[in-house]
RODO-2510 file (C-alpha; in nm, 4 decimals, decimal comma):
residues 267
     n   res          X          Y          Z
     1     m     0,1888    -2,1648    -0,5961
     2     t    -0,0711    -1,9039    -0,4445
     3     a    -0,4044    -1,9274    -0,6151
     4     i    -0,5352    -1,5974    -0,6398
     5     k    -0,8157    -1,5666    -0,8813
     6     p    -1,0106    -1,2503    -0,8175
     7     k    -1,3215    -1,1841    -0,9874
     8     h    -1,3384    -0,7938    -0,9346
     9     f    -0,9858    -0,6924    -0,9796
    10     n    -0,6842    -0,7509    -1,2004
    11     w    -0,4129    -0,9812    -1,0610
    12     r    -0,0730    -1,1308    -1,2201
    13     l     0,2368    -1,2853    -1,0454
    14     d     0,5333    -1,1960    -1,2500
    15     d     0,8348    -1,3498    -1,1046
    16     g     0,7772    -1,3069    -0,7316
    17     v     0,5904    -0,9639    -0,7937
    18     g     0,2056    -0,9604    -0,7476
    19     v     0,0714    -0,6790    -0,9318
    20     v    -0,2831    -0,5745    -0,8628
    21     s    -0,5088    -0,3072    -1,0250
    22     l    -0,8650    -0,2299    -1,0385
    23     a    -1,0723    -0,3249    -1,3283
    24     r    -1,3030    -0,0578    -1,4205
    25     p    -1,1112     0,2131    -1,6082
    26     e    -1,3967     0,3524    -1,8027
    27     r    -1,5066     0,4932    -1,4633
    28     k    -1,1429     0,5709    -1,3260
    29     n    -1,1568     0,2478    -1,1018
    30     p    -1,4213     0,2866    -0,8264
    31     l    -1,4545     0,0269    -0,5336
    32     t    -1,7695    -0,1874    -0,4768
    33     f    -1,8721    -0,3381    -0,1664
    34     a    -1,7331    -0,6630    -0,3701
    35     s    -1,4057    -0,5390    -0,4365
    36     y    -1,3254    -0,4005    -0,1039
    37     a    -1,4018    -0,7400     0,0424
    38     e    -1,1606    -0,9297    -0,2260
    39     l    -0,8792    -0,6956    -0,2082
    40     r    -0,8958    -0,7480     0,1763
    41     d    -0,9109    -1,1036     0,1478
    42     t    -0,6495    -1,1066    -0,0811
    43     f    -0,3874    -0,9102     0,1139
    44     r    -0,4684    -1,1080     0,4019
    45     a    -0,4214    -1,4304     0,1834
    46     l    -0,0765    -1,2794     0,1175
    47     t     0,0676    -1,3600     0,4489
    48     a     0,0709    -1,7146     0,3829
    49     a     0,2131    -1,6422    -0,0039
    50     d     0,5545    -1,7518     0,0209
    51     d     0,5977    -1,7110    -0,3655
    52     v     0,4760    -1,3327    -0,3594
    53     k     0,7884    -1,1502    -0,2773
    54     a     0,6630    -0,7896    -0,3279
    55     v     0,3437    -0,6376    -0,4372
    56     v     0,2576    -0,3372    -0,6874
    57     i    -0,0977    -0,1640    -0,6989
    58     a    -0,1057    -0,0486    -1,0412
    59     s    -0,3279     0,1953    -1,1931
    60     n    -0,5442     0,1230    -1,5104
    61     g    -0,6347     0,3276    -1,7981
    62     g    -0,4534     0,6439    -1,6775
    63     n    -0,6091     0,6329    -1,3222
    64     f    -0,5481     0,4587    -0,9756
    65     c    -0,9001     0,4741    -0,8249
    66     s    -1,1598     0,7375    -0,7883
    67     g    -1,2798     0,5682    -0,4501
    68     g    -1,6214     0,4264    -0,3426
    69     d    -1,8530     0,4007    -0,6252
    70     v    -2,1344     0,6711    -0,5837
    71     h    -2,3861     0,4463    -0,7105
    72     d    -2,2884     0,0812    -0,5880
    73     i    -2,1815     0,2040    -0,2431
    74     i    -2,2806     0,5575    -0,1446
    75     g    -2,6498     0,5404    -0,2708
    76     p    -2,7062     0,1976    -0,0802
    77     l    -2,5468     0,3199     0,2410
    78     l    -2,8104     0,5857     0,2900
    79     d    -3,0415     0,3041     0,3719
    80     r    -2,8449     0,1154     0,6094
    81     d    -2,8793     0,1287     0,9768
    82     m    -2,5854     0,2196     1,2232
    83     k    -2,4905    -0,1600     1,2385
    84     g    -2,4761    -0,1825     0,8726
    85     l    -2,2837     0,1109     0,8350
    86     l    -2,0380     0,0285     1,1098
    87     a    -2,0178    -0,3243     0,9300
    88     f    -1,9234    -0,1329     0,6099
    89     t    -1,6797     0,1395     0,7691
    90     r    -1,5057    -0,1427     0,9728
    91     m    -1,4390    -0,3530     0,6401
    92     t    -1,3014    -0,0721     0,4594
    93     g    -1,0572    -0,0374     0,7729
    94     d    -0,9611    -0,3947     0,7459
    95     l    -0,8615    -0,3392     0,3888
    96     v    -0,5981    -0,1124     0,4851
    97     k    -0,4827    -0,2977     0,7807
    98     a    -0,4404    -0,6300     0,5736
    99     i    -0,1969    -0,3980     0,3050
   100     k    -0,0130    -0,3040     0,6335
   101     a    -0,0061    -0,6342     0,7672
   102     c     0,0964    -0,8328     0,4778
   103     p     0,4925    -0,9147     0,5109
   104     q     0,5505    -0,8231     0,1277
   105     p     0,6660    -0,4522     0,0601
   106     v     0,3815    -0,2961    -0,1336
   107     i     0,4281    -0,0021    -0,3908
   108     a     0,1668     0,1943    -0,5015
   109     a     0,1791     0,3270    -0,8715
   110     v    -0,0249     0,6378    -0,9158
   111     d    -0,1441     0,7917    -1,2158
   112     g    -0,4363     1,0250    -1,2530
   113     v    -0,7218     1,0132    -1,0279
   114     c    -0,6367     0,8719    -0,6908
   115     v    -0,9067     0,9902    -0,4376
   116     g    -1,0959     0,8851    -0,1322
   117     a    -1,0431     0,5171    -0,0421
   118     g    -0,8330     0,5076    -0,3451
   119     a    -0,6150     0,7525    -0,1643
   120     m    -0,6183     0,5580     0,1297
   121     i    -0,5065     0,2651    -0,0411
   122     a    -0,1984     0,4541    -0,1410
   123     l    -0,1342     0,5828     0,1758
   124     y    -0,0930     0,2366     0,3067
   125     a     0,1336     0,1379     0,0570
   126     d     0,5047     0,1008     0,1940
   127     m     0,6183     0,3196    -0,1171
   128     r     0,4453     0,5242    -0,3713
   129     l     0,5605     0,6300    -0,7184
   130     g     0,3552     0,8883    -0,8849
   131     t     0,3318     1,0641    -1,2513
   132     p     0,3078     1,4472    -1,2767
   133     e    -0,0630     1,3879    -1,3540
   134     a    -0,1536     1,2193    -1,0428
   135     k    -0,4017     1,4098    -0,8275
   136     t    -0,4720     1,2702    -0,4828
   137     a    -0,7279     1,3832    -0,2655
   138     f    -0,8755     1,2922     0,0714
   139     l    -1,2460     1,4167    -0,0260
   140     f    -1,4130     1,2884     0,2713
   141     t    -1,5312     1,6567     0,4138
   142     r    -1,6571     1,7089     0,0486
   143     v    -1,9462     1,4477     0,0842
   144     g    -2,0264     1,5746     0,4362
   145     l    -1,8184     1,2992     0,6241
   146     a    -1,5336     1,3531     0,8633
   147     g    -1,1918     1,3293     0,7405
   148     c    -1,0879     1,0572     1,0115
   149     d    -1,1601     0,7545     0,7250
   150     m    -0,9450     0,4450     0,7281
   151     g    -0,6961     0,5650     0,9524
   152     a    -0,6469     0,8927     0,7763
   153     c    -0,5578     1,0956     1,0822
   154     a    -0,3290     0,8678     1,2181
   155     m    -0,1208     0,7715     0,8878
   156     l    -0,1402     1,0834     0,6613
   157     p     0,0230     1,3096     0,9277
   158     r     0,3109     1,0471     0,9836
   159     v     0,3871     1,0437     0,5959
   160     i     0,3516     1,4212     0,5238
   161     g     0,3483     1,5970     0,8492
   162     q     0,0476     1,7252     1,0887
   163     g    -0,0165     2,0717     0,9276
   164     r    -0,0166     1,9375     0,5704
   165     a    -0,2236     1,6782     0,6540
   166     a    -0,4742     1,8857     0,8589
   167     e    -0,4948     2,1097     0,5794
   168     l    -0,5777     1,7875     0,2883
   169     l    -0,8399     1,6310     0,5532
   170     f    -1,0207     1,9671     0,6709
   171     s    -1,0587     2,1048     0,2861
   172     g    -1,0660     1,7654     0,0893
   173     r    -0,8681     1,9813    -0,1686
   174     t    -0,6580     1,7823    -0,4294
   175     m    -0,2779     1,7611    -0,3548
   176     s    -0,0708     1,7931    -0,6738
   177     a     0,1742     1,5458    -0,7797
   178     q     0,4573     1,8239    -0,7268
   179     e     0,3222     1,8778    -0,3707
   180     g     0,2962     1,5146    -0,2903
   181     e     0,6691     1,4286    -0,4059
   182     r     0,7850     1,7315    -0,2341
   183     w     0,5867     1,6597     0,0949
   184     g     0,7231     1,3186     0,0916
   185     f     0,3821     1,1226    -0,0053
   186     f     0,5442     1,0161    -0,3339
   187     n     0,9099     0,8522    -0,3183
   188     r     0,9456     1,0051    -0,6763
   189     l     0,7616     1,0860    -0,9654
   190     v     0,8241     0,9197    -1,3037
   191     a     0,6425     0,9512    -1,6761
   192     p     0,2978     0,7778    -1,6971
   193     d     0,4624     0,5607    -1,9841
   194     v     0,7104     0,4187    -1,7488
   195     l     0,5109     0,4046    -1,4314
   196     e     0,4183     0,0488    -1,4162
   197     t     0,7435    -0,0766    -1,5422
   198     e     0,9522     0,1547    -1,2611
   199     a     0,7244    -0,0107    -0,9874
   200     i     0,7696    -0,3593    -1,1116
   201     a     1,1315    -0,2839    -1,1443
   202     m     1,1370    -0,1448    -0,7857
   203     a     0,9407    -0,4460    -0,6448
   204     r     1,1768    -0,7031    -0,8488
   205     r     1,4713    -0,5401    -0,6548
   206     l     1,3086    -0,6134    -0,3391
   207     a     1,1761    -0,9718    -0,4367
   208     e     1,5800    -1,0466    -0,5241
   209     g     1,6610    -0,9350    -0,1931
   210     p     1,6647    -1,1133     0,1708
   211     t     1,2861    -1,1098     0,1798
   212     f     1,2776    -1,2535     0,5452
   213     a     1,4529    -0,9358     0,6390
   214     h     1,2223    -0,7150     0,4296
   215     m     0,9384    -0,8686     0,6235
   216     m     1,1271    -0,7879     0,9690
   217     t     1,1968    -0,4317     0,8604
   218     k     0,8292    -0,3725     0,7413
   219     t     0,7401    -0,5142     1,0877
   220     m     0,9543    -0,2740     1,2833
   221     l     0,8171     0,0036     1,0884
   222     n     0,4854    -0,0658     1,1894
   223     q     0,5365    -0,1671     1,5347
   224     e     0,7517     0,1124     1,6351
   225     w     0,5187     0,4128     1,6138
   226     s     0,3749     0,2875     1,9785
   227     m     0,7111     0,2428     2,1006
   228     t     0,9448     0,4697     2,3221
   229     l     1,2982     0,4864     2,2033
   230     d     1,4442     0,2506     2,4376
   231     q     1,1768    -0,0141     2,3396
   232     a     1,2500     0,0310     1,9730
   233     i     1,6229    -0,0011     2,0520
   234     e     1,5565    -0,3341     2,2295
   235     a     1,2883    -0,4505     1,9497
   236     e     1,5341    -0,3960     1,6767
   237     a     1,8203    -0,5414     1,8561
   238     q     1,5835    -0,8711     1,9000
   239     a     1,4654    -0,8544     1,5162
   240     q     1,8557    -0,7964     1,4290
   241     a     1,9463    -1,1038     1,6274
   242     i     1,6836    -1,3202     1,4567
   243     c     1,7985    -1,2159     1,1091
   244     m     2,1341    -1,3202     1,1885
   245     q     2,0275    -1,6716     1,2169
   246     t     1,9138    -1,6613     0,8494
   247     r     2,0734    -1,8342     0,5883
   248     d     2,0630    -1,5134     0,3738
   249     f     2,2802    -1,3622     0,6403
   250     r     2,5304    -1,6360     0,5710
   251     r     2,5159    -1,6047     0,2027
   252     a     2,5953    -1,2208     0,2040
   253     y     2,8962    -1,3101     0,4204
   254     d     3,0081    -1,5834     0,1860
   255     a     2,9524    -1,3441    -0,1258
   256     f     3,1524    -1,0706     0,0266
   257     v     3,4343    -1,3114     0,0968
   258     a     3,4176    -1,4600    -0,2508
   259     k     3,3883    -1,1009    -0,3825
   260     g     3,0866    -1,1860    -0,5426
   261     k     2,6864    -1,0927    -0,5436
   262     p     2,4782    -1,2840    -0,2989
   263     q     2,1861    -1,4783    -0,4017
   264     f     1,9219    -1,4334    -0,1217
   265     a     1,6547    -1,7107    -0,0922
   266     g     1,4372    -1,5538     0,1822
   267     d     1,5455    -1,8194     0,4597
***
């Protein structure tokens, strides 16, 4: 059993689904140096967490995340030298890299405020559910920084398109929930009172599926960005041949023959 006992965010494991949420709802869940690092380390640890089959990053108190805490992060950064600043910006990048690198599918459940680094965490999830009240902004330029934070200029165009991404990253304006759904940022919108329930149900369906194959799907989704089409076709041929050696593939066949439902075990 994976022993994840964070000090700076909420965590629970519910029937194979890990549920994460930031723990400062009274301030719309800002990030601190400590919560950044602990989240990064947790997602890195999920690589070896066989009992965690899928992950939901949930909202808390009607909001997802208000980005870096103005007093706990932004203020102290003004006193750092270049080496110290680069250590921080690399750490923030390491968090979203860890979300992408963990083998489990990650679903962000976004309600209310989702801005700055919080928007980046949602962006790096594999899927996103939102509510009509979700307000997402990549507001780095509004505090005098470039829009190219935590891989935004690489990832956001892939999700919503180059022109739309450029508009959001240059302006720092808020993307409404309806825009987000129409543009493909959100897979769908649901009512706030069922957001977490819907996200966990979605995660549980994945957790009950062929989790080794899900890991392979996530790996290919990430790796094929830098491949030619021919390279991608060959990589997928090799990935599928590996999956054909799993017991889950045999279970699916046996269940089909027996006119039943396969009980996948992830091996």
